[in-house]
N, C-alpha and C positions, 0 to 999 in steps of 0.2 A: 763780346757784343753778340756775335753769331752765335754762343752758346745762350746765351739770352735770349735769343728768339726764337732759339730751335728752343728753349726750353719753355718759352711763353705757346709755341705752337701745339707744342706737343702737351701742356696744362690745358690749352682750349681744346684740342682733341678729349681730353679726358671728361672736360666740363661738359661738353657734347654729348661723349656718352652717358655720361652720369644723367643730364637733362633726357637722353632718349630713355635711358633707362626707369628714369623716374617717370616720364610717361607713359610709357608702357607700363609699370605695377601701378598706376591712376589710373589704367585703360581695365587691369586686370583687377582692381578693387571695383571699380563703378560696375564692371559685370558681374562681379561674384555679388554683391548688392541689389543686381538687377534677380537675378538667379536667389538669393535668400528670399527677397521680397513676392515671387512668383510663387514660391516652395509653403512660403508661410501663405500666401494669399487660397492656395491650393489646399493647406491641409487645413484654416479655418473653414472652406468650404467643405472638406470632407466633415469635417465634427459637427458643423451643420447640418447635412444631410444624414449623419450617426445618429445627430439626436432627434431630427425629424422621424427617423426610423426609429427608434427607440421611444419615444412619445409614443408612433401608430401601434406599435407590442405593445403599449400597457394601456392603448384603448383597447385593444381586442382580448386582452389579459381580461381588463375588468368586465367587457363583456361576456366573457367565457365564465366566469367567478359568478355574473349575475344569473345567467341560463342554470350555471349548475345551483345556484341556490332555489332558482324556480322551477328546478328537475325532480330538487331534493323533496321540497316544499309538497307538489305533486304526488311523490310516492308517500309522504306521509298522509297525504290525502285519501290515496290509495290503499293504505295500506289501514287505515282506518276504517275505509268502508269495508273491506273483508274484512274485517277483526267484527263489524258490525253486522254483517249479511251471515257468518257462520254464527253467531252467537244467538239470532232469527232463526236459522235453520236449526241450532241445536233447540231452541225452545218449542217451535214447533216439531221438532221430530218426537219431542218426548210428548207435547199435548197429542200429537194422534198417535202414539205409544197408547199414552191412556185410555184415548177413544176406546181403540180397538182393544184394549182388553177390557173395558166397561162395557165396548160392542159386546164380546167373547164370556164375557160373565151372565152377560142378560139372556142369551142364546141359549 
């Protein structure tokens, strides 16, 4: 009978140790879950901020592209103006040379 009592006490201690271990593991699990949730929230926040930054970069890139198109259009207008001016100068130089030649013949 004493052996049975000692055995029951040992089992009760073992059971209490298991309960304590179980509570400890439950606590650890809750802490890990909370840490996981915190990490997930931080990751989602970072992703959100990264998306906002990417959107801002895309808008800036679109603006630069538009400015580039406008600059190219202005360059084309300037080249056309230069071409027309060169043609006009060439024509007037030719006309002037003709007038000088005619003037020299008449003299």
